[in-house]
MDTraj code that builds the backbone (N, CA, C; nanometers):
import mdtraj as md
import numpy as np

residues = "UNK UNK UNK UNK UNK UNK UNK UNK UNK UNK UNK UNK UNK UNK UNK UNK UNK UNK UNK UNK UNK UNK UNK UNK UNK UNK UNK UNK UNK UNK UNK UNK UNK UNK UNK UNK UNK UNK UNK UNK UNK UNK UNK UNK UNK UNK UNK UNK UNK UNK UNK UNK UNK UNK UNK".split()
xyz = np.array([
    [6.8989, 10.3962, 13.3165],
    [6.7423, 10.3601, 13.3158],
    [6.6982, 10.4046, 13.1936],
    [6.6237, 10.2946, 13.1022],
    [6.5942, 10.3292, 13.0354],
    [6.4232, 10.3507, 12.9978],
    [6.3387, 10.4000, 12.9276],
    [6.1868, 10.3940, 12.9170],
    [6.1197, 10.3222, 12.8470],
    [6.0251, 10.2526, 12.9176],
    [5.9835, 10.1304, 12.8521],
    [5.8332, 10.1539, 12.7741],
    [5.8536, 10.1160, 12.6273],
    [5.7212, 10.1636, 12.5701],
    [5.6018, 10.0840, 12.6200],
    [5.4771, 10.1321, 12.6416],
    [5.3455, 10.0638, 12.7253],
    [5.2494, 10.0948, 12.6099],
    [5.1876, 9.9863, 12.6028],
    [5.0913, 9.9745, 12.5114],
    [4.9693, 9.9915, 12.5849],
    [4.8632, 10.1139, 12.5967],
    [4.7132, 10.1319, 12.6280],
    [4.6368, 10.0875, 12.5648],
    [4.4987, 10.0552, 12.6288],
    [4.4041, 10.0298, 12.5529],
    [4.2941, 10.1738, 12.5422],
    [4.2270, 10.1770, 12.5180],
    [4.1429, 10.3286, 12.4676],
    [4.1025, 10.3409, 12.6151],
    [4.0829, 10.2433, 12.6528],
    [3.9885, 10.2917, 12.7958],
    [4.0815, 10.3580, 12.8864],
    [4.2111, 10.3064, 12.8799],
    [4.3179, 10.3381, 12.9501],
    [4.3297, 10.4598, 12.9373],
    [4.3655, 10.4637, 12.7900],
    [4.3908, 10.6199, 12.7467],
    [4.3055, 10.7212, 12.7783],
    [4.1735, 10.7020, 12.8048],
    [4.1079, 10.7856, 12.8400],
    [4.0945, 10.8278, 12.9765],
    [4.1375, 10.7114, 13.0580],
    [4.1502, 10.7838, 13.2174],
    [4.2987, 10.8300, 13.2301],
    [4.3694, 10.8253, 13.1562],
    [4.5287, 10.8904, 13.1679],
    [4.4854, 11.0231, 13.1127],
    [4.4160, 11.0695, 13.0168],
    [4.3739, 11.1979, 12.9463],
    [4.2855, 11.2739, 13.0667],
    [4.1791, 11.1580, 13.1285],
    [4.1034, 11.2605, 13.2221],
    [4.1798, 11.3027, 13.3396],
    [4.2885, 11.2043, 13.4011],
    [4.3726, 11.2534, 13.5108],
    [4.4748, 11.3816, 13.4519],
    [4.5326, 11.3681, 13.3326],
    [4.5839, 11.5199, 13.2781],
    [4.4848, 11.6442, 13.2685],
    [4.3558, 11.6020, 13.2530],
    [4.2581, 11.7275, 13.2379],
    [4.2842, 11.7779, 13.3737],
    [4.2260, 11.6773, 13.4779],
    [4.1988, 11.7610, 13.6130],
    [4.3218, 11.8448, 13.6819],
    [4.4656, 11.7643, 13.6518],
    [4.5982, 11.8129, 13.6926],
    [4.5988, 11.9904, 13.6077],
    [4.5440, 11.9848, 13.4975],
    [4.5579, 12.1102, 13.4652],
    [4.4807, 12.2210, 13.4693],
    [4.3583, 12.1962, 13.5635],
    [4.2135, 12.2325, 13.6241],
    [4.2568, 12.3080, 13.7808],
    [4.3270, 12.1751, 13.8352],
    [4.3276, 12.2201, 13.9533],
    [4.4947, 12.3330, 14.0100],
    [4.4023, 12.4428, 14.1233],
    [4.5255, 12.4844, 14.1364],
    [4.5747, 12.4949, 14.3012],
    [4.5221, 12.4725, 14.3763],
    [4.5702, 12.4275, 14.5032],
    [4.4675, 12.3100, 14.5188],
    [4.5245, 12.2123, 14.5678],
    [4.4404, 12.0842, 14.6359],
    [4.5297, 11.9630, 14.5933],
    [4.4618, 11.8272, 14.6144],
    [4.5015, 11.6871, 14.5336],
    [4.4396, 11.6203, 14.4765],
    [4.4870, 11.5395, 14.3920],
    [4.4307, 11.4358, 14.3203],
    [4.4768, 11.3044, 14.3654],
    [4.3942, 11.1944, 14.3878],
    [4.3887, 11.0690, 14.4487],
    [4.3351, 10.9821, 14.3629],
    [4.4583, 10.8701, 14.3354],
    [4.3907, 10.7613, 14.2155],
    [4.4177, 10.6435, 14.3275],
    [4.2900, 10.5818, 14.2875],
    [4.2847, 10.4673, 14.3993],
    [4.3012, 10.3120, 14.2725],
    [4.3967, 10.2193, 14.2757],
    [4.4164, 10.1434, 14.2436],
    [4.3834, 9.9803, 14.3061],
    [4.3031, 9.8915, 14.1697],
    [4.2757, 9.7874, 14.2586],
    [4.3220, 9.6809, 14.1314],
    [4.3767, 9.5681, 14.1898],
    [4.4378, 9.4828, 14.0994],
    [4.5156, 9.5489, 13.9817],
    [4.6028, 9.6279, 13.9947],
    [4.6941, 9.7036, 13.9178],
    [4.6109, 9.7896, 13.7945],
    [4.5033, 9.8170, 13.8381],
    [4.3890, 9.8970, 13.7835],
    [4.3158, 10.0349, 13.8411],
    [4.3609, 10.1575, 13.7470],
    [4.3151, 10.2567, 13.7946],
    [4.1403, 10.2605, 13.7785],
    [4.0586, 10.2356, 13.9192],
    [3.9138, 10.2374, 13.9596],
    [3.8532, 10.3643, 14.0050],
    [3.9101, 10.4728, 14.0431],
    [3.8531, 10.5989, 14.0943],
    [3.9601, 10.7058, 14.0985],
    [3.9282, 10.8249, 14.0736],
    [3.9720, 10.9024, 14.0993],
    [3.9214, 11.0279, 14.1597],
    [3.9967, 11.1002, 14.2700],
    [3.9266, 11.1770, 14.3226],
    [3.9985, 11.3179, 14.3742],
    [3.9373, 11.4519, 14.3229],
    [3.9827, 11.5654, 14.3087],
    [3.9592, 11.6206, 14.4206],
    [4.0209, 11.6953, 14.5201],
    [3.9896, 11.7864, 14.5980],
    [4.0481, 11.9453, 14.6100],
    [4.0323, 12.0141, 14.5284],
    [4.0464, 12.1638, 14.5819],
    [4.0260, 12.2166, 14.6714],
    [4.1226, 12.3050, 14.7158],
    [4.1191, 12.4280, 14.8616],
    [4.0765, 12.5307, 14.7972],
    [3.9937, 12.5904, 14.8331],
    [3.9617, 12.7796, 14.7900],
    [3.9735, 12.8510, 14.9420],
    [4.0313, 12.9541, 14.9534],
    [4.0676, 13.0067, 15.0812],
    [4.0113, 13.1689, 15.0851],
    [3.9191, 13.2025, 15.1664],
    [3.8807, 13.3416, 15.1465],
    [3.9670, 13.4342, 15.2638],
    [3.9818, 13.5486, 15.2135],
    [3.9894, 13.6505, 15.3180],
    [3.9345, 13.6972, 15.3605],
    [3.9502, 13.7518, 15.5371],
    [3.8260, 13.8385, 15.5436],
    [3.8667, 13.9484, 15.5560],
    [3.7489, 14.0478, 15.5102],
    [3.7776, 14.1930, 15.4868],
    [3.7225, 14.2725, 15.5871],
    [3.8032, 14.3916, 15.6486],
    [3.7176, 14.4565, 15.7473],
    [3.8458, 14.4514, 15.8367],
])
top = md.Topology()
chain = top.add_chain()
for i, resn in enumerate(residues, 1):
    res = top.add_residue(resn, chain, resSeq=i)
    for name in ("N", "CA", "C"):
        top.add_atom(name, md.element.get_by_symbol(name[0]), res)
traj = md.Trajectory(xyz[None], top)
């Protein structure tokens, strides 16, 4: 299988950079990417934080 070169617009590159940034920041949770007509239209980041009960 060969990797196809894809040329991105500046806007698409910015979206991918934002997704990359979010992935480096999240420790536990999920990142949801919504696509409409082949274009990314929304990115949702959900991070879980759990606390232990002391005592």
